[in-house]
N, C-alpha and C positions, 0 to 999 in steps of 0.2 A: 875544343877547337885548337888546332895547332898554331904555331907561330908563322905568320906570313912574312915571306921575304920580298924585298922590292923586286920588280921585274928586271930581268937581265936582258942584255942585248942579244940579237939573233932570233932564231925561230922560237926558242923557248920563251924568250922575253915577249915576243909578239903574242904568243898564246896566252901568257899571263895577263898582258894588257887586255886582250879580248875577253878573257874570263872576268877580270875585275870590272871592265866596262859593262858587261852583261849584268853583273851583280848590282851595278849602279843604275841599271834600268835602260841603258842605251840599246837601241835596236841593232841588229846585225848590219842593217843598211847604214845606220849612222856610224857605226864602228868602221865599216868598209870605206865610207866617205872620208873619215879622218885619216886613214892610211893612204887613200888615193890622192887626196888634196890636202896636204899639211897646212897650206895657207888658209884653209877654211875651218880648221879645228876650233878656233875660238867661236866662230859663228855657230857651228854645230853644237858646241857645248852650251852656249847661251840659249839656243833654241831648246835643247834638252832640259836645261835648268827651268826654263819657263813652263814647259810641259809638266815637269815634276811638281812645281809649285801649284799648278792648276789641279793636278791629281791629288796632292796633299790637301788642298783646300776642300775638294769634293769629299775626300775621305773623312776629314774633320767634321764636315756638315753631316755626313751620314752617321758618324759616331755620336754627334749631339742628338740626332733623332732617336738613335737606339737608346742612349742614356735617358732621354725624356720618357720614352715608352717604358723602359725598365723601372723608372722611378715613379710612374703614374699610379695613383691610388684608385682610379676609375676601373669599373668592371670591364669596360671597353675603351682602351686608351685612344682609339681612333675618334672617339667622341669628345675627347678632352681638348679644351681650348688651348692649353699650353702646348700640347702635342701638335695640333694643327698649326699653331704659330711657328713651332720649330720646323715643321715641314715647309711652310711658306718662306721662312728665312733661308732655308737650304736651296730654294729655287727649283 
C-alpha cells in the first residue's frame, strides 16, 4: 500500500474526498449531500456513524454465531443449546 496524501483543494481534492468517503462507507447520495449542503455535514456524518455502529453490531453478532458453530462439539451444531442461545442473543 502506498503513502496516502491529504486531499488537496480543487477538483483533484474533491475526487480524493469522494474516494475516501466511499472507503469509509458513505453512500454517493450522502457524499453528494455533504457537498451540496455544507451546513448539514455534521448531521449527515452523525447519521452515517449511527448506521455504521448498527452494521458493526450486527456483524459482531454474526461472528459470535459463527464462532459458536465452529467451536461446537456436537455432530449437528444446530441442535446445540449454546448455539441456539447465541442465535437468540443475535436477534
